[in-house]
Structure formats: structure tokens, C-alpha cells
C-alpha positions as CSV (number, residue, x, y, z in Angstrom):
1,X,21.8,-115.0,62.7
2,X,18.8,-115.7,60.4
3,X,15.2,-114.5,61.2
4,X,13.4,-117.2,61.9
5,X,10.6,-117.4,64.7
6,X,9.0,-120.9,65.7
7,X,5.3,-121.0,67.1
8,X,5.3,-121.7,70.8
9,X,3.6,-125.2,69.6
10,X,6.5,-126.3,67.6
11,X,9.4,-125.4,70.4
12,X,7.4,-127.3,72.5
13,X,6.8,-130.2,70.4
14,X,11.1,-129.8,70.2
15,X,11.8,-129.5,73.8
16,X,9.5,-133.1,73.9
17,X,10.9,-134.6,71.1
18,X,7.6,-135.0,68.9
19,X,8.6,-135.1,65.3
20,X,7.3,-132.1,63.5
21,X,5.8,-132.2,59.5
22,X,6.6,-129.1,57.6
23,X,3.5,-127.4,56.2
24,X,3.5,-125.0,53.3
25,X,1.7,-121.6,52.8
26,X,0.7,-120.9,49.2
27,X,-2.1,-123.2,48.9
28,X,-3.5,-120.9,51.8
29,X,-3.0,-117.8,50.0
30,X,-2.8,-118.9,46.5
31,X,-4.3,-122.6,46.2
32,X,-7.7,-122.3,47.8
33,X,-10.6,-119.8,48.0
34,X,-11.4,-117.5,51.0
35,X,-13.0,-119.5,53.5
36,X,-12.0,-122.7,52.4
37,X,-8.3,-121.9,52.2
38,X,-8.6,-121.4,56.2
39,X,-10.9,-124.4,56.8
40,X,-8.3,-126.7,55.0
41,X,-5.1,-125.3,56.6
42,X,-6.9,-126.1,59.7
43,X,-8.2,-129.6,58.6
44,X,-4.4,-130.4,57.8
45,X,-3.1,-129.4,60.7
46,X,-5.5,-131.5,62.6
47,X,-4.7,-134.8,60.5
48,X,-0.4,-134.1,61.6
49,X,-1.9,-133.9,65.2
50,X,-4.1,-136.9,64.8
51,X,-0.9,-139.1,64.1
52,X,1.0,-137.6,67.4
53,X,3.3,-135.5,65.0
54,X,3.2,-131.8,65.0
55,X,2.1,-128.9,62.4
56,X,4.5,-126.2,61.0
57,X,3.1,-124.2,58.5
58,X,5.6,-122.1,57.2
59,X,5.2,-118.2,56.0
60,X,7.8,-115.5,56.0
61,X,5.6,-112.3,58.3
62,X,7.5,-109.1,58.4
63,X,10.5,-110.2,57.2
64,X,10.7,-113.2,59.5
65,X,10.4,-117.3,58.7
66,X,8.2,-118.6,60.9
67,X,7.9,-121.9,61.6
68,X,4.2,-122.6,62.9
69,X,1.7,-120.1,63.1
70,X,-0.9,-120.1,65.7
71,X,-4.8,-119.4,64.9
72,X,-4.5,-115.7,64.2
73,X,-1.5,-115.5,62.4
74,X,-3.0,-118.6,59.8
75,X,-6.4,-116.9,59.8
76,X,-4.7,-113.5,58.7
77,X,-2.7,-115.2,56.4
78,X,-5.5,-117.0,54.4
79,X,-7.8,-113.6,54.5
80,X,-4.8,-111.6,52.9
81,X,-5.0,-110.5,49.3
82,X,-1.4,-109.0,48.5
83,X,0.5,-111.6,50.0
84,X,3.5,-112.5,47.3
85,X,4.2,-116.4,46.1
86,X,7.9,-116.7,47.6
87,X,10.5,-119.4,46.1
88,X,14.4,-119.8,45.8
89,X,14.8,-116.6,43.7
90,X,12.8,-114.2,45.6
91,X,12.6,-115.6,49.1
92,X,16.0,-113.6,50.8
93,X,15.0,-110.6,48.7
94,X,11.2,-110.0,50.1
95,X,13.0,-111.0,53.8
96,X,15.1,-108.2,53.1
97,X,12.4,-105.7,52.2
98,X,10.5,-107.2,55.1
99,X,7.4,-108.0,53.6
100,X,5.6,-110.8,53.8
101,X,4.9,-113.8,52.0
102,X,3.7,-117.5,51.2
103,X,5.8,-120.1,50.6
104,X,6.0,-122.4,47.6
105,X,7.3,-126.6,47.5
106,X,10.9,-125.0,47.2
107,X,10.9,-121.8,50.1
108,X,9.1,-124.3,52.2
109,X,12.0,-127.3,52.0
110,X,14.9,-124.4,52.5
111,X,12.9,-123.1,55.4
112,X,12.2,-126.6,56.9
113,X,15.7,-127.6,56.3
114,X,17.1,-124.6,58.4
115,X,14.4,-125.3,61.5
116,X,15.6,-129.2,61.4
117,X,12.9,-130.3,60.2
118,X,13.0,-133.6,57.7
119,X,9.6,-134.3,56.6
120,X,7.0,-132.1,54.6
121,X,3.8,-132.7,53.3
122,X,2.1,-130.6,50.0
123,X,-0.6,-131.1,47.8
124,X,1.8,-131.6,44.6
125,X,5.0,-130.6,43.6
126,X,5.7,-128.2,40.6
127,X,7.2,-129.2,37.5
128,X,7.8,-129.0,33.8
129,X,5.4,-127.0,32.3
130,X,3.8,-128.2,29.2
131,X,5.7,-126.2,26.4
132,X,8.9,-125.7,28.2
133,X,10.6,-126.6,25.6
134,X,10.0,-123.2,24.2
135,X,8.9,-120.9,27.3
136,X,11.7,-122.7,29.7
137,X,9.4,-122.6,32.6
138,X,10.4,-125.8,34.5
139,X,10.2,-125.2,38.4
140,X,11.9,-124.3,40.9
141,X,10.9,-127.3,43.1
142,X,12.9,-129.6,40.8
143,X,16.3,-128.6,41.6
144,X,15.3,-128.0,45.2
145,X,14.5,-131.6,45.6
146,X,17.7,-132.0,44.1
147,X,19.4,-129.9,46.9
148,X,17.8,-129.8,49.9
149,X,17.7,-132.8,52.1
150,X,13.6,-132.9,53.0
151,X,11.4,-135.6,52.1
152,X,8.4,-134.2,50.7
153,X,5.2,-136.0,50.7
154,X,3.0,-134.9,47.6
155,X,0.1,-136.7,45.4
156,X,2.5,-136.8,42.9
157,X,3.2,-133.7,40.4
158,X,0.8,-131.2,39.0
159,X,-1.7,-133.0,36.4
160,X,-1.2,-129.3,35.5
161,X,2.2,-130.4,34.0
162,X,4.1,-132.0,31.2
163,X,4.3,-135.2,33.2
164,X,6.8,-137.5,31.5
165,X,9.5,-134.5,31.4
166,X,8.6,-133.7,34.8
167,X,10.1,-137.5,35.6
168,X,12.7,-137.3,33.2
169,X,13.6,-134.2,35.3
170,X,13.5,-135.4,38.7
171,X,15.8,-138.7,37.1
172,X,18.1,-136.0,36.0
173,X,18.6,-134.7,39.3
174,X,18.8,-137.7,41.3
175,X,15.9,-137.1,43.4
176,X,14.2,-140.3,43.9
177,X,10.3,-140.8,43.0
178,X,8.8,-143.5,45.5
179,X,5.5,-144.4,44.6
180,X,3.6,-145.0,48.3
181,X,2.2,-148.5,48.0
182,X,1.9,-148.2,44.1
183,X,3.7,-148.8,40.7
184,X,2.2,-145.8,39.5
185,X,2.4,-142.3,39.3
186,X,-0.2,-140.2,40.8
187,X,-1.4,-137.2,39.3
188,X,-3.2,-134.8,42.1
189,X,-6.5,-135.1,41.4
190,X,-6.0,-138.7,39.7
191,X,-4.2,-142.1,41.3
192,X,-2.5,-142.8,38.0
193,X,-2.0,-140.6,35.0
194,X,-0.3,-143.5,32.5
195,X,2.9,-143.7,33.9
196,X,5.1,-146.1,36.0
197,X,6.5,-144.8,39.1
198,X,10.5,-145.3,39.3
199,X,10.1,-146.6,42.8
200,X,8.0,-148.4,45.3
201,X,7.8,-148.2,49.2
202,X,5.3,-149.8,51.3
203,X,6.6,-148.9,54.6
204,X,7.1,-145.6,56.5
205,X,10.2,-147.4,57.8
206,X,11.4,-148.0,54.6
207,X,11.2,-144.3,53.4
208,X,13.0,-143.1,57.1
209,X,16.1,-145.7,56.0
210,X,15.9,-144.2,52.6
211,X,16.2,-140.9,54.1
212,X,18.9,-141.7,56.2
213,X,20.9,-144.0,53.7
214,X,20.7,-140.9,51.1
215,X,22.9,-138.7,53.9
216,X,25.3,-141.3,54.5
217,X,26.0,-141.4,51.3
218,X,26.7,-138.2,51.0
219,X,23.9,-137.6,48.3
220,X,22.3,-134.1,48.1
221,X,18.8,-133.3,48.1
222,X,15.3,-135.2,49.4
223,X,12.7,-137.9,48.1
224,X,9.9,-137.2,46.8
225,X,7.2,-139.8,48.0
226,X,4.2,-139.9,46.0
227,X,1.1,-140.7,47.1
228,X,-2.6,-141.1,45.8
229,X,-5.3,-139.4,46.4
230,X,-7.9,-142.1,48.0
231,X,-9.8,-143.5,45.8
232,X,-13.1,-142.1,47.1
233,X,-12.0,-138.6,46.1
234,X,-9.7,-138.5,42.7
235,X,-10.9,-137.5,39.2
236,X,-10.4,-140.1,37.1
237,X,-7.4,-138.9,34.3
238,X,-9.1,-139.9,31.6
239,X,-11.8,-137.7,32.6
240,X,-9.8,-134.4,33.9
241,X,-7.3,-134.6,31.0
242,X,-9.0,-132.8,28.8
243,X,-10.1,-130.0,31.1
244,X,-6.8,-129.4,31.6
245,X,-6.0,-129.0,28.0
246,X,-8.6,-126.8,27.3
247,X,-7.1,-124.6,30.2
248,X,-3.6,-124.9,29.1
249,X,-5.1,-123.4,25.7
250,X,-6.9,-120.5,27.2
251,X,-4.0,-119.3,29.4
252,X,-2.0,-119.4,26.4
253,X,-4.4,-117.8,24.1
254,X,-4.7,-114.7,27.4
255,X,-0.7,-115.0,27.5
256,X,-0.6,-116.3,30.9
257,X,3.4,-117.2,32.4
258,X,5.3,-117.7,34.9
259,X,3.8,-117.6,38.8
260,X,0.5,-117.1,37.2
261,X,0.3,-120.2,35.4
262,X,-0.9,-122.7,38.1
263,X,-3.6,-120.5,39.6
264,X,-5.3,-119.5,36.3
265,X,-5.4,-123.4,35.5
266,X,-6.8,-124.4,38.6
267,X,-9.3,-121.9,38.8
268,X,-10.7,-122.7,35.3
269,X,-10.4,-126.7,36.2
270,X,-12.6,-125.6,39.4
271,X,-14.7,-124.5,37.0
272,X,-15.2,-126.9,34.7
273,X,-15.8,-129.5,37.3
274,X,-18.3,-127.9,39.3
275,X,-15.8,-127.8,42.5
276,X,-14.7,-131.3,42.3
277,X,-11.3,-130.6,41.7
278,X,-11.6,-128.7,45.1
279,X,-12.8,-131.0,47.2
280,X,-10.1,-133.5,46.0
281,X,-7.6,-131.2,46.4
282,X,-8.7,-131.2,49.9
283,X,-8.5,-134.9,50.2
284,X,-5.4,-135.2,49.1
285,X,-3.5,-132.6,51.2
286,X,-5.1,-133.9,54.4
287,X,-3.9,-137.6,52.9
288,X,-0.3,-136.0,52.5
289,X,-0.4,-134.6,55.7
290,X,-0.9,-138.0,57.5
291,X,1.2,-140.3,55.7
292,X,4.1,-137.4,56.2
293,X,3.5,-137.4,59.9
294,X,4.0,-141.2,59.8
295,X,7.2,-140.8,58.0
296,X,8.0,-138.2,60.8
297,X,7.9,-141.0,63.3
298,X,9.9,-143.9,61.6
299,X,12.6,-140.8,61.1
300,X,12.3,-139.9,64.6
301,X,13.6,-143.7,65.2
302,X,15.7,-144.3,62.8
303,X,18.9,-143.7,63.8
304,X,21.3,-140.4,61.8
305,X,24.3,-141.6,60.2
């Protein structure tokens, strides 16, 4: 039996037939500083509830997958300093060790599927890192999107990545990348990174129907819905790109690698933008949570094959 616990709120939503939206916990433990991380986690959960859906922040606590965290558990996670960042490679091992862990995009998708949750809101997915042709640093998020049938709503991919290669890798893996009411591919803090979105949809019902049709066609994997950051919160790509380049160069000079790269770059960009990148991060994840809830409702109305 899989060691999985649903929160009282998630269990009640399941009984009442309400849609559930999965939320990752890495943004709480590694993505934002205290106390902004807890404030943001609560804000994002409230955004899902405002759309009539149920939020389910996912984490591993004492070796058990928790789908939904109560207020006290969420606060403990936000204040913890030694929580492992879990992905497909180490999820089961850390559970076997009865350890705690926050879930990345990949691990959250795995746990969401186990709990029967079809939609997941995050900030931005991982992808192909700059210099991957020599470092082979490619996020497990890409393979998970190709394997696990969860629709993921994000503000595109993280802007610190090699975005053209990330889109190519998603196409190779058969992952549909859907621009939400846009023909351009957003890049986290920016609404347009200069690349075209491979697909476009303007209605939640279209996303839900595509999700169901993938299952009917026997296609593995999920969908990536690229939802641009709200205009009033964005940092234009022309402004943020030079700051990213400088942070990437600093990371290379200091030998930062693997899972440490993303937190390092985000911290440097936070300093370079005077905190604007953090405000943008909060705005985009709240925006994604609202859209994910609408898609979750549309999936409730769309019959399964």
C-alpha cells in the first residue's frame, strides 16, 4: 500500500465532488524566503478556493505523501531549513528513510496522479539548462510531463533555462505546450521570450477536452499550459535577460551545479531586481492557481473516455 494521506479538506472535496488542484511544496521550502513563502502558499491556496476548487499542497512528511497540508503543517514546512527537494530519482528513497521532503514539479505530478488529481499549478517548469550540451543538466520535469497524465499550468518555463532547447525537448517527448490566450511562449517573469507557443487555447473547456482526448487516444503524459504573467507584474524579457546572463556566469564561476543551480540563480536575480522578481513570482503563481482551478472545473464537466 502506498503511504499516502489526504488532508481533511481534500478528503471532503472528494466526497462532495469538488475539483482538486495540486500545488508543489518546493516553492515553499526553496523558492521563496521566510515569511514570504508561507504568505504566498496561503495566497495561492486562497486563489484556488476563490474559484470554488480545493487546493492540495503536496509534500512528504515522515515518509508519507501528504496531499493537502493543514495550516500548522504548512507553517512547519515553510520554517524548516533541512527539507530535501524531491524529484523522481529520490522520492521513493526518501520515503523509505521516513524523511521529510518538498516536491518538485516531477514529484508533485507523480503524487497528484496517485491521488487522482488531474491538474497542477506551479510557477514555471524546469527544462534544459544553459550549457546542457556539456553538463547534461536537464530537469526531470520534462520526462515527467511525457509520462504522467497531469495537466500542468505554469508561466511557461523558468527564464534561466535554455528556452529554445527546452521547447525542442518538450516537442521530442510529445508534450503539448499550449499558450493560454497567447501565440507567444512566456518565460516566467516575462510574457514573451521571443519564441512562439506551439499551440494556443482560449477556453478552459478546450484544455479539458484535450486532456481527455489524450487518454482516449492512449497517449502517455500530460499537458503544459503556458499562462503568461499578468501584464502589471511582468519584468520584460529585454530587461531581465542581461541579469540572467550575469547570474549564470557567476554560477559557472563558483561551480554551482545540479539542484543548487536554480535557487542560486533566483537569489542573484532577486538581488539584481531589487525584489521585483519575487513580487512577479508571487503574482504569476497566484495567476496560475486561478487558471488551474478553472481547468479543474472544466475537467469535472468533461466526461472521461
